[in-house]
C-alpha positions in Angstrom: 0.2 -0.2 0.3 2.2 3.0 -1.3 -0.3 5.5 -0.7 0.1 4.8 3.4 3.2 6.2 3.1 1.5 9.3 2.6 2.5 12.1 5.4 1.3 15.8 6.2 4.5 17.1 4.6 3.1 15.2 1.5 0.1 17.3 1.6 -0.8 21.3 1.3 -4.1 22.8 1.6 -5.7 25.4 0.3 -3.5 27.0 -1.6 -4.4 30.4 -3.2 -2.6 30.0 -7.2 -3.0 32.8 -9.7 -3.7 31.3 -12.4 -3.3 26.7 -13.8 0.5 28.1 -13.8 0.8 29.0 -10.4 -1.3 26.1 -8.9 1.2 23.8 -11.1 4.5 25.4 -9.8 3.1 26.2 -6.0 1.6 21.9 -5.7 5.3 20.3 -6.9 7.4 22.5 -4.8 7.8 19.9 -2.1 8.5 17.4 -4.5 10.9 19.5 -5.5 12.6 20.7 -2.2 12.7 16.9 -1.3 14.4 16.3 -4.4 12.1 14.0 -5.9 12.1 16.5 -8.8 13.9 19.1 -10.6 12.9 22.5 -11.7 12.6 21.3 -14.9 10.7 18.9 -14.6 7.8 21.6 -13.3 7.9 23.3 -16.0 8.3 20.1 -18.4 4.4 19.4 -16.8 3.5 23.3 -18.1 5.1 23.3 -21.2 2.6 19.9 -21.7 -0.5 21.9 -21.0 0.8 24.7 -23.5 1.7 21.9 -26.2 -1.1 19.3 -25.3 -4.1 21.2 -23.0 -5.0 20.3 -19.8 -4.8 16.2 -20.4 -4.2 15.2 -16.9 -7.3 17.5 -15.2 -9.3 13.9 -15.2 -12.5 14.4 -14.0 -14.3 17.0 -12.1 -12.4 18.8 -9.9 -9.2 16.4 -10.3 -5.9 17.3 -12.2 -2.6 14.5 -11.8 0.1 16.3 -12.6 2.8 15.2 -14.5 6.1 15.0 -16.9 8.0 12.6 -18.4 10.5 11.1 -16.6 13.3 12.6 -18.4 12.3 15.9 -17.6 13.8 15.5 -14.1 12.0 13.1 -11.9 14.7 11.5 -9.3 12.6 9.2 -7.7 8.4 8.2 -7.5 6.7 10.7 -5.5 3.6 11.9 -4.8 2.6 15.4 -3.7 -1.5 16.3 -3.2 -2.6 20.2 -2.9 -6.1 21.8 -2.2 -7.0 24.7 -4.2 -8.6 27.4 -2.7 -10.0 28.9 -4.4 -10.4 26.1 -6.8 -8.6 27.2 -10.4 -9.9 27.4 -14.2 -7.3 24.6 -16.4 -9.0 25.6 -19.5 -10.2 21.7 -18.8 -14.3 22.0 -19.8 -16.6 20.2 -17.5 -14.4 19.2 -15.3 -13.5 22.8 -14.3 -12.4 24.3 -12.1 -9.6 22.6 -10.4 -9.8 22.0 -6.5 -7.0 19.0 -6.1 -4.0 18.7 -7.5 -2.1 15.3 -7.4 1.5 15.9 -8.7 3.2 12.5 -9.7 6.8 11.9 -10.2 7.4 9.1 -11.8 11.5 7.9 -13.1 10.2 5.0 -15.5 7.3 4.6 -17.7 6.3 1.2 -15.4 7.1 2.2 -11.4 3.8 3.7 -10.8 1.5 2.0 -12.6 1.2 0.0 -8.8 0.7 3.2 -7.1 -2.3 4.5 -10.1 -4.0 1.7 -9.2 -4.4 2.2 -5.3 -5.3 6.1 -6.6 -7.9 5.1 -8.6 -9.7 3.4 -5.8 -10.0 6.3 -3.7 -10.4 8.6 -7.1 -13.9 6.9 -8.2 -15.3 7.5 -4.3 -17.1 10.9 -5.3 -17.8 10.9 -1.2 -14.6 10.3 -0.5 -13.4 12.9 -3.2 -15.8 15.2 -2.1 -14.2 14.6 1.7 -11.0 15.3 0.6 -11.3 18.3 -1.4 -13.0 19.9 1.9 -10.3 18.6 4.5 -9.0 21.3 6.6 -5.5 19.8 7.4 -2.9 17.7 6.0 -3.1 15.1 8.5 -7.2 15.0 8.2 -6.5 15.0 4.6 -3.7 11.6 4.9 -6.2 10.2 7.2 -9.2 10.2 4.6 -6.3 8.9 1.7 -5.2 5.6 3.6 
């Protein structure tokens, strides 16, 4: 259970972002600061949206921000950031984004099990609403586990 390793240090609650680029930068900052990713990984995520559109806004209110491993992923890692107020990514019916999950993966396969675990959480609408509304990183982690 990889999600059980998520701690309060991996969660930011109520980020106030100027726009979607700022939201990605803020959401990814803990991974950069921990050495999990390089600054180039953050820029890779933003560039990818400019090129391909907001493809990683997967569901209403949810973005799974990521870039290619060669953009600067140093190890498999996740960070969770709720946004207050929510931010538009230009993703139509899935906007505005309330939660960004930032994923760093070092190769095409290492994160597959993690995504499977995450999918179980993301498909539970009631649980997602609770995650969106969590007041503290500790509360968020308890809901996630």
